Phi, psi and omega in degrees: 000127183303136178094344179282151179243134183234134172249126174252117176263110192249127183231082172209142185285334189248115180300331183269009180289170175296322174300321177298322177295318179295321177297315181297319178300318179295316178300314183292312184293313181291324176297321179295335177282351183096009177282152170268117185248126176245137179244127168259099180271094194298319179291318179296328178281349188054046184297135179282116182273346186275132176271108186224176176303333182293346179287345182254124177270141181082195185284147174270162184286331179228092181291347182277334183211114185271119174243113186301314182301315180295312185290323177294322178298312180295319180294323178298316180296329183264358184070032186249024172275160181293159188296327180294324177290312181299320179299316180291322177297322177296320178298316179296315183299325182278342188278143169271330181223133174244121178253129176255116182249119186196160171274145179288125175244117176049049179062024181212204182250161176302151184304324182294326178282321175300320178295324175301313179296315182302317188271322186276317185271056185275163175298138183100332175256306186263337183198172171208178178239103358285170180124053181217173189051236185297343178256008179301155187292345181255028188292344179263015183240154176259150175224148182214132174265121173245113188222159175246153179238162172274329182272162180282166179301324181297330180290337184253028172265167179303326180267001181278166184296332181264353181080171182302132181301336181294337179299314183280349176280343182307305181292331182282306184282316184271309186289336180248296187293307180294327177303324180275002176101348181307142166272118191264124175275160179303143182291154171253108184247122176258106187278127170049053180296334183293332181252004179279159176285166179300320179295321179294321178294318178298322179294322177297315180295317180296322178298318178295315179299318180295318179297320182296337180297331182238022186300328183284351178266352185286149173265142177297157175289161174279096189281067178228163183310321181301328180296325184272322191240000182082179183287000000 
């Protein structure tokens, strides 16, 4: 949709990977719609995933005992976070939609992307107490997880060996994104592209491109326990 701004937070080491193809499709399709698309390519940026004392510029509030959450909160209020964090926060602040593109690692996201969330979505920027879930500071924004798996779709069913895929989405979509106020769209999951045929991979990419054509018409999921775990 013309005038909309999209941030793609991309976490894969190889530009020619299937994740890279999905990222490119999103850039091309959303750009064709007239959206302004920004990509944070975390590996290419050599993004620092560790949350440390170095994230705070200047003096900390308690030099005797370092608490990252407390110090990042105070630094955020004073504009005293490091420039790499502030730059990413500006991208989030400007975006109407944030897409996270990544391969599933141990039922979660790669460490570099987890570190992005730890450092960028800090208290004072993304939420406060009070000021979380439906009152989170990013409540006027959409978020979407686009991910690839090593296992097949059958493995991620309730009766599959890995259980329903919604189980592992709970901490990512609900505990992080919805906590910060994001309205979460249904995930885009590309199952087992490494063992899929070329036609199957092309179909996955085409499905993603087709979905993006009407992404602005989608309703967010009901980000409550029943969506993830049933009644």
